[in-house]
Legacy VTK file of the C-alpha trace (Angstrom):
# vtk DataFile Version 3.0
C-alpha trace
ASCII
DATASET POLYDATA
POINTS 72 float
2.160 9.758 2.393
4.827 7.072 2.163
2.309 4.294 1.606
1.089 6.117 -1.543
4.534 6.700 -3.044
4.982 3.323 -4.759
1.433 3.096 -6.184
1.628 6.689 -7.450
4.997 5.998 -9.063
3.713 2.854 -10.751
0.625 4.701 -11.966
2.809 7.455 -13.414
5.113 4.994 -15.151
2.095 3.103 -16.484
0.645 6.352 -17.819
3.887 7.113 -19.651
3.869 3.589 -21.072
0.355 4.100 -22.396
1.381 7.446 -23.862
4.398 6.044 -25.691
2.964 2.684 -26.732
-0.658 3.378 -27.646
-1.656 4.580 -31.093
-3.479 7.634 -29.760
-0.496 8.440 -27.526
1.840 8.261 -30.500
-0.495 10.530 -32.501
-0.447 13.004 -29.622
3.357 12.923 -29.506
3.503 13.451 -33.288
1.142 16.424 -32.960
3.234 17.798 -30.107
6.402 17.583 -32.187
4.683 19.338 -35.082
3.685 22.166 -32.745
7.163 22.570 -31.269
8.491 24.899 -34.014
5.522 27.201 -33.316
6.669 27.687 -29.724
8.660 30.820 -30.616
6.549 32.918 -28.238
7.352 30.601 -25.354
11.074 30.848 -26.091
10.850 34.648 -26.200
8.992 34.704 -22.887
11.593 32.384 -21.370
14.421 34.706 -22.414
12.565 37.745 -21.040
11.904 35.979 -17.754
15.563 34.974 -17.490
16.688 38.580 -18.064
14.245 39.817 -15.429
15.533 37.249 -12.935
19.095 38.385 -13.613
18.092 42.024 -12.982
16.393 41.027 -9.728
19.481 39.076 -8.667
21.726 42.072 -9.411
19.443 44.345 -7.376
19.488 41.893 -4.456
23.271 41.716 -4.645
23.481 45.522 -4.475
21.114 45.585 -1.484
23.172 42.890 0.244
26.391 44.822 -0.336
24.887 48.047 0.990
23.607 46.264 4.098
27.052 44.798 4.774
28.664 48.239 4.484
26.076 49.681 6.907
26.723 46.939 9.482
30.484 47.455 9.542
LINES 1 73
72 0 1 2 3 4 5 6 7 8 9 10 11 12 13 14 15 16 17 18 19 20 21 22 23 24 25 26 27 28 29 30 31 32 33 34 35 36 37 38 39 40 41 42 43 44 45 46 47 48 49 50 51 52 53 54 55 56 57 58 59 60 61 62 63 64 65 66 67 68 69 70 71
């Protein structure tokens, strides 16, 4: 795995260079920026997922507290 790390890194950096410097890459980035305001659904989903994770964390905290009381 280690012998592939440097070539994979260079390939990734080269790919980003092509994306940022080529005309088609710049068109893609322009299109992506135009689409960003339409990502309202993704933001809503992100907020819902964050709230669900907080509820799960609270439930796990309650379970942990109840287990500690039972052990004592």
